[in-house]
N, C-alpha and C positions, 0 to 999 in steps of 0.2 A: 504493500500500500504506500503510495507516495506521501511525502510529508511537506507541509507548507508551514513556514514560520511567519507569524504576524507580529510585527513590532509596532505597537501603538499604545500611547499612554491612556487611551480611552478604553476601559474594559468592555464596553458594549460593542466596540468594533470587533475585537477578538471573538466575543461570544457570537455575534451575528455571522461572522465568517466561519466559525466552527460549525454552526448549525447548517449553513449552506453547503460547506464542503463535505460534511459527514453524510449528506444525502447522495453524494457522488463518490463515495469510497476514497475520500482524501482525508488524511490525518492532519489535524491542526495543532500547532504549538503556539502559545502566546507569550509575549514579553512586553512589559510595560515601559521599558527604557532601553536606550541604545546599549548600555552596559550589560543589561540582562540578556538582550538579544545576542550580542557577541559571545557572551558566555555560553548560551544555549548552542550556538553554532559550533563551539569547540567540543561540546559533549554529545550532541545528537546528530545523526545523519539527516540532512535537510535537502530537499530537492528544489525549493523555491522560497524566496523571501518576499513578503508584502510589507512595506514599511511606510510609516507616516513621515511627514516632512517637519513637524514641530513636536517638541516634547516638554518644553518649559512653559509654564502657565503665562498667558498674556503675550506670547511671542508669535509673530507671523512672518518672520523673515525666511524661514526654511533653511537657515544655516545648519541647524542640528541635523536635518535630514541629509543635507549635502555631506556633512562630516561623517555621518553613519554610513552612507553609501560608499564613500571612498575607503572607509575602514573595511567594509565587507569585500569590496573589490580587491583590496590589497591582500587580504587573507584568503579569499576564496574567488579567484579570478573567473572561474567558469560558472559560478552560481548565478542563476537569473534572479533579477530583482525588479519587482513592480512597485512603483511609487504611488501612494495615495496622497492626493494634493488638493488643496483649495485653489480657487482661481488666482489668488495672490502669489501662489508658488509656481505658476505655470512656466515662467521664464526659467527659473532654477531647474524645474523638471526637464524642460527641453534640453538644457545644457547637460544634464545627467544622462539623457538618452544618447546624446552625442558621445558621452564618456563611457557608454556601455550598458546603461540600464535597459531592461527588456521592454518596459512600457510604463505609461503613467495613466492613472484613472482619477477622475475628479470625484470628490465627495459631494453628495451621496452617490454611490456607484450603482450601475445597472447590473443586477445579478447575472443575467444571461451573458452580457458582454464580459464581465469579470470571469465567469466560468469558461467561456470560450478561450479567453487569453490564457488562463491558468492551464487548461487542458493542452493547448497548443505548446506552451512552454515545457510542460511536463513530458509531453510526447517527444519534443525535440531533445530534451535532456536525456531521455532514455535512448534515443537514436544515437546521440553523441557518446553515451556510455558504451553502447554496443559497438560503435565504430572504434572507440578507444580500446575496447577489449580485443576487437579483431586486429587492430594495429599492433597491440602488445603481442598477440599470438603470432602475427607475421614476423615481428622482430625476433621473438624467441626462436621461431622455426628457422629463420635465416641465420641467426647466430649459431645455432646447432649445426646447420649445414656447413657454414664456414669453418667451424671447429673440426668437423669430421673429414672434410674434403678440401682439396686444393682448388679453389675457384678461379685462380689465375686473374684475379682482379676484375672479373666480369661485372658489368654494371647492369642492374635490373631492378625493377620495382613492381612489375606486373605479375599477378598470380600465374598467368599463362607462361611467362618466362621461367618462373620458379619451378613449375611442373616439369618443363623440359630439362632444366639444369639438374633437378633432383634425379630424374630418370637417367640422364647421362652419367652422373656420378655413380648411381647404383649399378648400372650395367658395365661400368668401366672395368671392374675386377673379373668379370666373366670372360673367358677366352673364346669369344665369338666375334665374327665380323659385324660391323655396325654400318647401316645405311642411313645417312642424314638427308632428309628431304626438306624442301622449302624454296621460296622464291629467291631470285638473285638479290644479293646485297643484304640478306637477313642475318648474316653472321654465322654461316654453317661451319667455317673453319674454327671459330672460337669454340664451338661445341666439340669439334674433333679434338682440339687441344685438351678440353675438359676430360674427354674419354682417355686420352693418352696419359695425362699427368695424374690420373687417379687409378691407373691400371698397374698390373704386375710388371710391365715393361717401362714404367715411367722414367727409369734411369737410362734407358736406351734412347736412341735418336728419334726425333719426330720429323719426318720428311714429307713435304707436300708437293704434289704435282697437279697442275691444272691441265687436265686432258684436253680441254677445249682451246688452249692457248698455243698448241703446237700443230704444225702440219701433220697430216696422217702418216707421211713416210718417215717421220722422226719419232713418233710415239713409241714404237718398239725399242728403239735405241735408248730413249729416255727411261723406259721401264726396266729393260734388261741389260743395257750396256752394249758395247760393240768392240770388237777387236780392230786393230789397225787394218785399214784397207777394206773394211766391211762396206763402206759406201764412200762416195766422193767427198773428200775433205776430212775423212777419218784417218789422220796421220799417226795417231797413237791410240792405244787401248783406252777406253773410257768406262767408268763404273756407272751402272744404271741405278735407278732409284731403289730397286729391291735390295741390291747390295748395300747401298748407303743406309737403308733402314733396317738392316739385319740386327735383331735383338731389340727392336723398337716398333714404331708405328709408321705405316705408310698411308698417307691421306691422299686419296685419289678424288680430286674435285672434278665436277662436270663429267662424271663417269658415263653418262648417257651419250657423250660424243665420241667415245672410244670406237675405232673402226672394228668391224667384225673380225678381221685377222688378228688384231690385238686382243680382242675378247677371248678368242680361242686360246692364245698363249697365256693370258691372265688366268683363265680357268684352270689350265694345267698347273700353273704355279700354286694356285690356291688348293688344288687337290693333292699335289705331291711335295710342294715346297722346293721343287727343282726347276731349273730353267737353263737356257743357253744364251750367251751373248750373240748378237748378230755377227755372222762371219766366223763363229766358233762351233766346234763339235763337242767341246768339253762341258759337261753338266756341272752346274754349281747349285749349292743348296743354301737356303736361308730360312730363318724363322722370323716371320714378320706378322704383326697385328694389322689387319686391313680395316681402315675406316674410309668409306666412300661417301660422296655427296652428289646430289643432282637436283636441278630444278625442273627436270623433265618428268613426264609421266611414263615411267619405264614399262608398266603393263601395256600401254598403248604402243610403245616402240616394239615390244615383243610381238604384239598382234600384227604389226606392220613388217615384221621380219628384220627389224633394224637392231634388235638387241636379243642376245641369247637368253632363253628362259632359265637354262641350267646355271648360267652365270648370275642371273638375278637372285636366285635362291641361295647361291653361295655367298653373295654379298650381303643379302638381307637376313642376317642372323637375327637382328632386331632393328627396328626402324625408329629413328628419332625425327619427329616432325616439328620443324621450327616454324612458328606462325609468322606471317608478315607483320611489320611494325604496326600497321593500322589495327591489327587484332590484339595488340598488347599496348594500349594507349598510355598506361601508367609508366611505361619505359621512356616515353618521348622526352620529357623534360629532364630526367636524370641523365640520359644519354647526351642531350643537347649541352647541358652544363659540363659534362665530362669532356666534350670535344672543344670547349672554349679554353683559351690560354688563361693563366692566372691574371687576375685583375679585371677580367671582363665579366659582365653579368647580364642577365636577360631582363628586359623591361616587361611590364604587364602586357602591353600590346603584342610584343614578340611571343610571349608564352601562349597567348590566345591564338595567334597565327600558326604557331607550331602544332597546336592541338587540333586545329581545323584542317590542316593539310593532309591529304590522303597518303602521302609517302609511297608512291609507286616504286621508287628505287630503294625503299626500306632504309636500313641503318646506314648503308653506304651513301645514300642521298643525304640523309641527315648530317652525317659527318662532313660532307662536302659543303653543304649549306652553312654550317656553323663555322668552318674554317674560312669560307669566303666572307661571311658577315664580320668575323673578327678582324679581317684585314680592311674591310671597307668602312666599318663604323668609326665615326670621328671621335666619339667619347668612349668611356668605359662601359656605358649601358647600351646594349644592342636593342634597337627598336624593330618593329615589324618591317619598316622600309628597308632596313639593312639586310634582312633575310632574302629579299628579292624573290619571294615565292610567286608562282604564277597566279595572276588575278583570277584566272578561270578555274582554279582548283575547286572541286566539289565541296560544298559546305553542308555539314550535318543539318537535317531538317530542324532540329531544335534550336540551331544557332541563327536561323533566319525567321524565327517567330512562328513557324508552323508546328503543329502538335506531332510528336513522334508516334510512329505506328506501333502495333503490338510487338513485332519482332524486335524493334529498337528498345522498347521498354523492357521486355523480358531479358534481352542481352545485358542491359545495364543492371538490372536486378541481380542477374547471375554473377556479373563481375564484382558487384558490391556486396555479395553474400546476403542479399535480402535486406540490407540496411537502407530503409526508404530515404532518409535524409541525404545519404551519400549518393544514391541513385538519382534523386531529384537534382542535386547539384551538378552531377555529370550530364544530365539531360538539359540543363539550363532552365529548370522549372522550379517553382515554389513547391513545398511539400504538399500544400493543399491542392495545387493544380495537378500534381501527380496522383493524389487520391482520387480526384474527380475523373481523371483519365483512366485509372484502373477500374473504377466502377463502370464507366461507359463501355470499356472493352471487355468487362466481365473477367478481369484478371484478379485472382484471389490475393489479397494483401498477405505478405510474409508474416 
């Protein structure tokens, strides 16, 4: 049962409010002076304070109420306070609203208006407590993750990223190949590093090869090495990536671009651990952990005859799916700040612009935008204009004044763990507007 503390030197005020609130399952505590009220706050859990503006007989200045409010705010900064005021105190009450008071009501008050205000504030307080508890849980969970695993300084804040990071660390110790899927620029190599540096071969080399960055006729030489004279320009023997990664991890990025001939040889190495350099008949053996990545739809490539099905199942011992940046919105601002040099900061308009942008290039695009903005910004604070984001970027419906649809609301509720106040803030709506929208759409309140 929520508790309201009434601080008023008129006993009839506390009595009337006690009667009113008891009919609505709200507990009321009364204090006849500021000193008694502050003492009660130290002893009792209180969810909301209703305070008068005058306590000394024959005074009308409201100075006592101002002093009491400031003492409450100093000791309990998150506790909502409603001011009960006569017309002569209106100016002081308005100033206290600016200083953080929740609301003010004139005496005599309207019971229904007071109840609506109290219920709204109590509900908001409960939402804040739920959000604070969820935030504490996140911090504790992430601290435990950082203690148990080597996270390589990865920057994240979104639950979607946390889920992928946790899975990457958990599967790292299993001796199975890992396939990382996700769009270009989403940070797949960072997840490959997580797998390596938390694996049993973490002390071995981590070797990366972008299969899409080399001509088809050089892929095999890069993978398996070549003897002198194996091809034009091969004047001396060269070591391939498999040999370089022996005892460690080989990360094969853009594996979907590997030519079929290279796929056959890669499959053989994965099955036997043995291979031959180009131009050589001598077999070599290695022990390598394979982590591969692709932004392509490998099952579709298999159906089109462009990727071997047996190789796919060899590579996909377990799959890590990295979501696009737009699907993990809480990562955007921490990553943006991470990419800024020391001394630079984001302005409010820049933060709003970053959160509205759809990020088709994902984390890579965000990094480039922040590096460019840091160079172009004239001061230490980066504004929206410094970001030079396309003006035609799609804007979320709630950002342009339209009501979000069912899918948008349900996605926001899922991201916020059902905390309505947080979901409303993310959707750019008031909590009451979100309630009305939930009722119209027939969505059950969490």
